mmCIF entry with sequence, helices, sheets and N, C-alpha, C, O atoms, coordinates in Angstrom:
data_MODEL
# 
_entry.id   MODEL 
# 
_entity.id                         1 
_entity.type                       polymer 
_entity.pdbx_number_of_molecules   1 
# 
_entity_poly.entity_id                      1 
_entity_poly.type                           'polypeptide(L)' 
_entity_poly.nstd_linkage                   no 
_entity_poly.nstd_monomer                   no 
_entity_poly.pdbx_seq_one_letter_code       VLPINFVTTQRPYTLRGYAYS 
_entity_poly.pdbx_seq_one_letter_code_can   VLPINFVTTQRPYTLRGYAYS 
_entity_poly.pdbx_strand_id                 A 
# 
loop_
_entity_poly_seq.entity_id 
_entity_poly_seq.num 
_entity_poly_seq.mon_id 
_entity_poly_seq.hetero 
1 1  VAL n 
1 2  LEU n 
1 3  PRO n 
1 4  ILE n 
1 5  ASN n 
1 6  PHE n 
1 7  VAL n 
1 8  THR n 
1 9  THR n 
1 10 GLN n 
1 11 ARG n 
1 12 PRO n 
1 13 TYR n 
1 14 THR n 
1 15 LEU n 
1 16 ARG n 
1 17 GLY n 
1 18 TYR n 
1 19 ALA n 
1 20 TYR n 
1 21 SER n 
# 
_struct_asym.id          A 
_struct_asym.entity_id   1 
# 
loop_
_struct_conf.conf_type_id 
_struct_conf.id 
_struct_conf.pdbx_PDB_helix_id 
_struct_conf.beg_label_comp_id 
_struct_conf.beg_label_asym_id 
_struct_conf.beg_label_seq_id 
_struct_conf.pdbx_beg_PDB_ins_code 
_struct_conf.end_label_comp_id 
_struct_conf.end_label_asym_id 
_struct_conf.end_label_seq_id 
_struct_conf.pdbx_end_PDB_ins_code 
_struct_conf.beg_auth_comp_id 
_struct_conf.beg_auth_asym_id 
_struct_conf.beg_auth_seq_id 
_struct_conf.end_auth_comp_id 
_struct_conf.end_auth_asym_id 
_struct_conf.end_auth_seq_id 
_struct_conf.pdbx_PDB_helix_class 
_struct_conf.details 
_struct_conf.pdbx_PDB_helix_length 
HELX_P HELX_P1 AA1 ILE A 4  ? GLN A 10 ? ILE A 4  GLN A 10 1 ? 7 
HELX_P HELX_P2 AA2 THR A 14 ? TYR A 20 ? THR A 14 TYR A 20 1 ? 7 
# 
_struct_conf_type.id          HELX_P 
_struct_conf_type.criteria    ? 
_struct_conf_type.reference   ? 
# 
loop_
_atom_site.group_PDB 
_atom_site.id 
_atom_site.type_symbol 
_atom_site.label_atom_id 
_atom_site.label_alt_id 
_atom_site.label_comp_id 
_atom_site.label_asym_id 
_atom_site.label_entity_id 
_atom_site.label_seq_id 
_atom_site.pdbx_PDB_ins_code 
_atom_site.Cartn_x 
_atom_site.Cartn_y 
_atom_site.Cartn_z 
_atom_site.occupancy 
_atom_site.B_iso_or_equiv 
_atom_site.pdbx_formal_charge 
_atom_site.auth_seq_id 
_atom_site.auth_comp_id 
_atom_site.auth_asym_id 
_atom_site.auth_atom_id 
_atom_site.pdbx_PDB_model_num 
ATOM 1  N N  . VAL A 1 1  ? 0.916  -1.163 -0.023  1.00 0.00 ? 1  VAL A N  1 
ATOM 2  C CA . VAL A 1 1  ? 0.002  0.012  0.053   1.00 0.00 ? 1  VAL A CA 1 
ATOM 3  C C  . VAL A 1 1  ? 0.877  1.253  0.032   1.00 0.00 ? 1  VAL A C  1 
ATOM 4  O O  . VAL A 1 1  ? 1.594  1.558  0.985   1.00 0.00 ? 1  VAL A O  1 
ATOM 5  N N  . LEU A 1 2  ? 0.791  1.968  -1.104  1.00 0.00 ? 2  LEU A N  1 
ATOM 6  C CA . LEU A 1 2  ? 1.643  3.222  -1.202  1.00 0.00 ? 2  LEU A CA 1 
ATOM 7  C C  . LEU A 1 2  ? 0.852  4.441  -0.946  1.00 0.00 ? 2  LEU A C  1 
ATOM 8  O O  . LEU A 1 2  ? -0.325 4.494  -1.303  1.00 0.00 ? 2  LEU A O  1 
ATOM 9  N N  . PRO A 1 3  ? 1.447  5.440  -0.337  1.00 0.00 ? 3  PRO A N  1 
ATOM 10 C CA . PRO A 1 3  ? 0.745  6.711  -0.099  1.00 0.00 ? 3  PRO A CA 1 
ATOM 11 C C  . PRO A 1 3  ? 0.323  7.418  -1.365  1.00 0.00 ? 3  PRO A C  1 
ATOM 12 O O  . PRO A 1 3  ? 0.997  7.284  -2.386  1.00 0.00 ? 3  PRO A O  1 
ATOM 13 N N  . ILE A 1 4  ? -0.739 8.147  -1.341  1.00 0.00 ? 4  ILE A N  1 
ATOM 14 C CA . ILE A 1 4  ? -1.250 8.880  -2.549  1.00 0.00 ? 4  ILE A CA 1 
ATOM 15 C C  . ILE A 1 4  ? -0.222 9.877  -3.025  1.00 0.00 ? 4  ILE A C  1 
ATOM 16 O O  . ILE A 1 4  ? -0.122 10.135 -4.224  1.00 0.00 ? 4  ILE A O  1 
ATOM 17 N N  . ASN A 1 5  ? 0.530  10.432 -2.130  1.00 0.00 ? 5  ASN A N  1 
ATOM 18 C CA . ASN A 1 5  ? 1.482  11.395 -2.466  1.00 0.00 ? 5  ASN A CA 1 
ATOM 19 C C  . ASN A 1 5  ? 2.531  10.828 -3.479  1.00 0.00 ? 5  ASN A C  1 
ATOM 20 O O  . ASN A 1 5  ? 2.881  11.448 -4.483  1.00 0.00 ? 5  ASN A O  1 
ATOM 21 N N  . PHE A 1 6  ? 2.977  9.661  -3.146  1.00 0.00 ? 6  PHE A N  1 
ATOM 22 C CA . PHE A 1 6  ? 3.947  8.991  -3.979  1.00 0.00 ? 6  PHE A CA 1 
ATOM 23 C C  . PHE A 1 6  ? 3.461  8.793  -5.358  1.00 0.00 ? 6  PHE A C  1 
ATOM 24 O O  . PHE A 1 6  ? 4.149  9.098  -6.332  1.00 0.00 ? 6  PHE A O  1 
ATOM 25 N N  . VAL A 1 7  ? 2.232  8.264  -5.450  1.00 0.00 ? 7  VAL A N  1 
ATOM 26 C CA . VAL A 1 7  ? 1.598  8.029  -6.787  1.00 0.00 ? 7  VAL A CA 1 
ATOM 27 C C  . VAL A 1 7  ? 1.380  9.256  -7.486  1.00 0.00 ? 7  VAL A C  1 
ATOM 28 O O  . VAL A 1 7  ? 1.733  9.306  -8.665  1.00 0.00 ? 7  VAL A O  1 
ATOM 29 N N  . THR A 1 8  ? 0.841  10.276 -6.937  1.00 0.00 ? 8  THR A N  1 
ATOM 30 C CA . THR A 1 8  ? 0.595  11.595 -7.523  1.00 0.00 ? 8  THR A CA 1 
ATOM 31 C C  . THR A 1 8  ? 1.942  12.207 -7.998  1.00 0.00 ? 8  THR A C  1 
ATOM 32 O O  . THR A 1 8  ? 2.014  12.746 -9.102  1.00 0.00 ? 8  THR A O  1 
ATOM 33 N N  . THR A 1 9  ? 3.012  12.124 -7.160  1.00 0.00 ? 9  THR A N  1 
ATOM 34 C CA . THR A 1 9  ? 4.313  12.677 -7.514  1.00 0.00 ? 9  THR A CA 1 
ATOM 35 C C  . THR A 1 9  ? 4.826  11.948 -8.753  1.00 0.00 ? 9  THR A C  1 
ATOM 36 O O  . THR A 1 9  ? 5.412  12.615 -9.605  1.00 0.00 ? 9  THR A O  1 
ATOM 37 N N  . GLN A 1 10 ? 4.667  10.723 -8.914  1.00 0.00 ? 10 GLN A N  1 
ATOM 38 C CA . GLN A 1 10 ? 5.201  9.905  -10.018 1.00 0.00 ? 10 GLN A CA 1 
ATOM 39 C C  . GLN A 1 10 ? 4.243  10.171 -11.298 1.00 0.00 ? 10 GLN A C  1 
ATOM 40 O O  . GLN A 1 10 ? 4.718  10.378 -12.415 1.00 0.00 ? 10 GLN A O  1 
ATOM 41 N N  . ARG A 1 11 ? 2.993  10.151 -11.061 1.00 0.00 ? 11 ARG A N  1 
ATOM 42 C CA . ARG A 1 11 ? 2.043  10.375 -12.187 1.00 0.00 ? 11 ARG A CA 1 
ATOM 43 C C  . ARG A 1 11 ? 0.832  10.991 -11.733 1.00 0.00 ? 11 ARG A C  1 
ATOM 44 O O  . ARG A 1 11 ? 0.295  10.578 -10.705 1.00 0.00 ? 11 ARG A O  1 
ATOM 45 N N  . PRO A 1 12 ? 0.287  12.055 -12.477 1.00 0.00 ? 12 PRO A N  1 
ATOM 46 C CA . PRO A 1 12 ? -0.858 12.864 -11.987 1.00 0.00 ? 12 PRO A CA 1 
ATOM 47 C C  . PRO A 1 12 ? -2.147 12.087 -12.170 1.00 0.00 ? 12 PRO A C  1 
ATOM 48 O O  . PRO A 1 12 ? -3.072 12.530 -12.851 1.00 0.00 ? 12 PRO A O  1 
ATOM 49 N N  . TYR A 1 13 ? -2.187 10.923 -11.550 1.00 0.00 ? 13 TYR A N  1 
ATOM 50 C CA . TYR A 1 13 ? -3.405 10.100 -11.603 1.00 0.00 ? 13 TYR A CA 1 
ATOM 51 C C  . TYR A 1 13 ? -4.146 10.121 -10.365 1.00 0.00 ? 13 TYR A C  1 
ATOM 52 O O  . TYR A 1 13 ? -3.863 9.280  -9.511  1.00 0.00 ? 13 TYR A O  1 
ATOM 53 N N  . THR A 1 14 ? -5.050 10.964 -10.152 1.00 0.00 ? 14 THR A N  1 
ATOM 54 C CA . THR A 1 14 ? -5.721 11.115 -8.818  1.00 0.00 ? 14 THR A CA 1 
ATOM 55 C C  . THR A 1 14 ? -6.491 9.751  -8.593  1.00 0.00 ? 14 THR A C  1 
ATOM 56 O O  . THR A 1 14 ? -6.403 9.149  -7.523  1.00 0.00 ? 14 THR A O  1 
ATOM 57 N N  . LEU A 1 15 ? -7.223 9.310  -9.619  1.00 0.00 ? 15 LEU A N  1 
ATOM 58 C CA . LEU A 1 15 ? -8.015 8.091  -9.441  1.00 0.00 ? 15 LEU A CA 1 
ATOM 59 C C  . LEU A 1 15 ? -7.096 6.902  -9.161  1.00 0.00 ? 15 LEU A C  1 
ATOM 60 O O  . LEU A 1 15 ? -7.431 6.050  -8.338  1.00 0.00 ? 15 LEU A O  1 
ATOM 61 N N  . ARG A 1 16 ? -5.967 6.831  -9.817  1.00 0.00 ? 16 ARG A N  1 
ATOM 62 C CA . ARG A 1 16 ? -4.994 5.759  -9.636  1.00 0.00 ? 16 ARG A CA 1 
ATOM 63 C C  . ARG A 1 16 ? -4.515 5.818  -8.230  1.00 0.00 ? 16 ARG A C  1 
ATOM 64 O O  . ARG A 1 16 ? -4.445 4.798  -7.544  1.00 0.00 ? 16 ARG A O  1 
ATOM 65 N N  . GLY A 1 17 ? -4.173 7.032  -7.775  1.00 0.00 ? 17 GLY A N  1 
ATOM 66 C CA . GLY A 1 17 ? -3.726 7.227  -6.400  1.00 0.00 ? 17 GLY A CA 1 
ATOM 67 C C  . GLY A 1 17 ? -4.678 6.641  -5.378  1.00 0.00 ? 17 GLY A C  1 
ATOM 68 O O  . GLY A 1 17 ? -4.279 5.858  -4.517  1.00 0.00 ? 17 GLY A O  1 
ATOM 69 N N  . TYR A 1 18 ? -5.944 7.029  -5.481  1.00 0.00 ? 18 TYR A N  1 
ATOM 70 C CA . TYR A 1 18 ? -6.866 6.541  -4.615  1.00 0.00 ? 18 TYR A CA 1 
ATOM 71 C C  . TYR A 1 18 ? -7.100 5.036  -4.627  1.00 0.00 ? 18 TYR A C  1 
ATOM 72 O O  . TYR A 1 18 ? -7.333 4.389  -3.606  1.00 0.00 ? 18 TYR A O  1 
ATOM 73 N N  . ALA A 1 19 ? -7.021 4.528  -5.841  1.00 0.00 ? 19 ALA A N  1 
ATOM 74 C CA . ALA A 1 19 ? -7.185 3.071  -6.059  1.00 0.00 ? 19 ALA A CA 1 
ATOM 75 C C  . ALA A 1 19 ? -5.947 2.331  -5.374  1.00 0.00 ? 19 ALA A C  1 
ATOM 76 O O  . ALA A 1 19 ? -6.145 1.305  -4.723  1.00 0.00 ? 19 ALA A O  1 
ATOM 77 N N  . TYR A 1 20 ? -4.751 2.832  -5.520  1.00 0.00 ? 20 TYR A N  1 
ATOM 78 C CA . TYR A 1 20 ? -3.620 2.152  -4.938  1.00 0.00 ? 20 TYR A CA 1 
ATOM 79 C C  . TYR A 1 20 ? -3.765 2.322  -3.382  1.00 0.00 ? 20 TYR A C  1 
ATOM 80 O O  . TYR A 1 20 ? -3.366 1.419  -2.647  1.00 0.00 ? 20 TYR A O  1 
ATOM 81 N N  . SER A 1 21 ? -4.304 3.411  -2.892  1.00 0.00 ? 21 SER A N  1 
ATOM 82 C CA . SER A 1 21 ? -4.456 3.576  -1.479  1.00 0.00 ? 21 SER A CA 1 
ATOM 83 C C  . SER A 1 21 ? -5.590 2.636  -1.007  1.00 0.00 ? 21 SER A C  1 
ATOM 84 O O  . SER A 1 21 ? -5.907 2.600  0.182   1.00 0.00 ? 21 SER A O  1 
# 
């Protein structure tokens, strides 16, 4: 489980970020 910040920093995918979270 990765933090949304990490995902958003790598790629501007808000939906992806929440999904990973």
